[in-house]
N, C-alpha and C positions, 0 to 999 in steps of 0.2 A: 751650661748659666755658672758661668766662672765663679768658685769661692775668691775672694775679694782676698779677706787677709792669708789664703793657702798659698795664692798670686804673690803677695808682696813678698813673703819668704821664699817664695822659690827665684825669684828676681836678684833673691842680694846672691845667686848661689852662680846666676850665668854667665860664663866666659865664652869669650870666643873661639871656637874648636874648628878650622878647615875639616877634621877627619872626618868631623857628622857629616858634611857637605854629598848628597846623592854626585853621581859622575855625572847627568847632567850640568851640574852646578863647576864641575872642574875648569872649565876653559874659565868661565869669570873670575874665579881665583885665581890663577897664575895670572891673568892682566890685571889683578888689584895688585901682585907680588910686591914691583914695583914702582907703581904709578903714584904720582907726586899729586897735591890740589889740583898743577893746573892744567893734570891727565887726566880731571874728571870737568872743572868751570874754567872758562876762561874768564869768568868774570870773577871768580878768589882776588879778592884783596889783599896787601899785605899784612902781616902781623897784629899794626904796632895802632890795627884804623880800629877806635872805638872798642873800648869792651875791658876784660871779654865778658858777654853773658851769654853762657852756655845752657845751649842744648839738644837735642839729638834725635832723631827718627829712624821710622822703622823700616826698612823695603824687605815687606813680607814678601817671599817670596816660592808658590807651590804649585804643582800639578793638579792641572783641570780641564777640564770634558775637551780641551783645546790646544792643549800642550799646554809648558811653560806659563806662569802666571802672576800678575802682579800685584798686593791691595792697594787698594788709593784708597781717598775720603773725597766727597762733594764738600767744603765748610761753609756754615749755613750762610742764606744773601742778608739775613738782618746783620747780619755781622758789623761793623766802623771799618775792620781790618781787613782786607782781602780776605770778603765776603764772595761767598760762589766759587770760590779756588779748587781747585783740583791740587790735594794736598800726598804726605803720603803722610799717618800716623805719626804724632811727635811731640814734645812741643819741649819747654824748659825746663833743667834739671832742680831740680830740687837738691834741700840739705841731704836728706838722708838716700841721697842715689849712690851708689859707688864707683858707678863709672858712665857714658853713654850708652851701654847699652841696657844699662835699669832703666835710665830714661828713658830709651826709645820704645821697652818691653812697657811699661811703666802704664806710657801713657796711652799705649796702640789698647789696654787690656779698660785704659777709662772709657776710649772714646770708641774704643767698638764693639767690646766686651770678650776680643781678644782672652781665649786660654793659653798665657804664654810656655806650661805644662808642657805644651804639643809643639815647641818651637826651637829648634836647633841652632842657635849664634852662631855662625860662623866664620863669620871677618864685621871688619869696621873699614869704610872707605876713610882717607883723606878728609881731618878737617877742613869745612872752606868756613871762610869768614865775606858776612852778608852786606849788603850793604845799608841794614838796618841795625851792625852793629853786632850783632848774632856770631857765634862763632858755633857752628852745629856740625854734629856728626852725625852720617847718615851706616846704621847700621844695619849691616847683610844677617839674614834670618830666613832657612829653611824651615816653612810650613809642614813636619811632619806629622803631624795629624789634625787633621783642618776641623773646626768646629763653625758651625753658623756665629756669624759677623752681622752685628746691627749698629746705629746710630743709638747711641748710648745716650746722650743730648741734643734732643733738634734741636736746640736753642746757641747747638756750638758746632755740631755734624748735620747738614742733613742728609746724607748716602753713604754708604760703605761700597767702595765699585770691585769688583773683579774683573783684573782685564788680560788677556789673551797679552803674552810680547810679542804674538805674533800680530797680533793687530798697529801695536804700536812703532813695528819696524815695517808695516805696510808702508810702498814712498807714497801711496794714496795720502794718507795720514801725515804725514811731514810736513815742515816749511821750517825757515829764518825765519826771527821773530827781532821784532827791536821795542824797548819800554822807555819809560821818563827822557825823552828824549835822544836816545840811543845809550842813556847810564847802564842800561845791561842789554847785552845781542847774547841771543839762542836762538837754542831748536825751539820747536813748539811742532803739537802733536794734535790730532782731533781725535777725543774720544766721543762718539756719538755727538752730540750737542756742545759738551764741553771743549777748552782748549788746557794742554797741560803746558807750562810752559815755564818762567825765572827757574829758581832753584828744583824744583824738581823734576822738570823739563829737562834740568842736566843732568841727574843723577840717571833717570831712564835714558836719554841717551849716551849716558858712558858705560849703563849697565847690557843696553844692546850689546854697541859697541865692543866691548872686551868679553861680555861672554863670549859672539861670535852669532850673533843675533842680526844684528844689522843686517840689511839690503839695499844698494847702489839706489840710492834719490837724485833728482837733479832736485837743486837747492832753490831754485826759482829766483822771484824775487823780495827782497825783505819786507816783512809786513808793518804794520804799525799796529802795535796791542789795542790800544786807542779806537780802531779800524773795526777791529773783528768784533 
């Protein structure tokens, strides 16, 4: 169990340091060096679009039994907005957060019981602006010392998932998707009975592509989110 008070003190000291990343994350870090928002998502909106309402998510990568894996979570199905969707741990910035890394780690601690002292923040992806008006920064972390994670508040989070990057890169699990009458178009991934899409799908796609884990896949027909 993470000591919440100690975790909050540690969050203020967290700063991105690519030198702390393991060798297997090297291609991803090099790919991010010159990446702009449109290299991450075709759905990024102009800087003057609604807001700014700042938020951050934690893209937590670690070594699992089947190679590198990422931590995702399933939002509770009872929620009014984005119910049952797969997302990264994260949320809105609090006034006391010093930067996006602090926001992402604080939110992940509150949602999954993560001990942030076992995470090395190694990079921040370009900020994206979503249709909701949020300005979202994805914070890349290496899970140096894994500990048990769980859904801290079942009313908010239904499950915490450890998903191998190889499974996400499997061509059989990939497709193109559109939602909102075509307002959003992008990659989709099947994870068991779940579908990863939206902002989360864009980030997963960028991680696979820039990190060298992507495998050739035939996009096929574009599917409607409402029909899945």
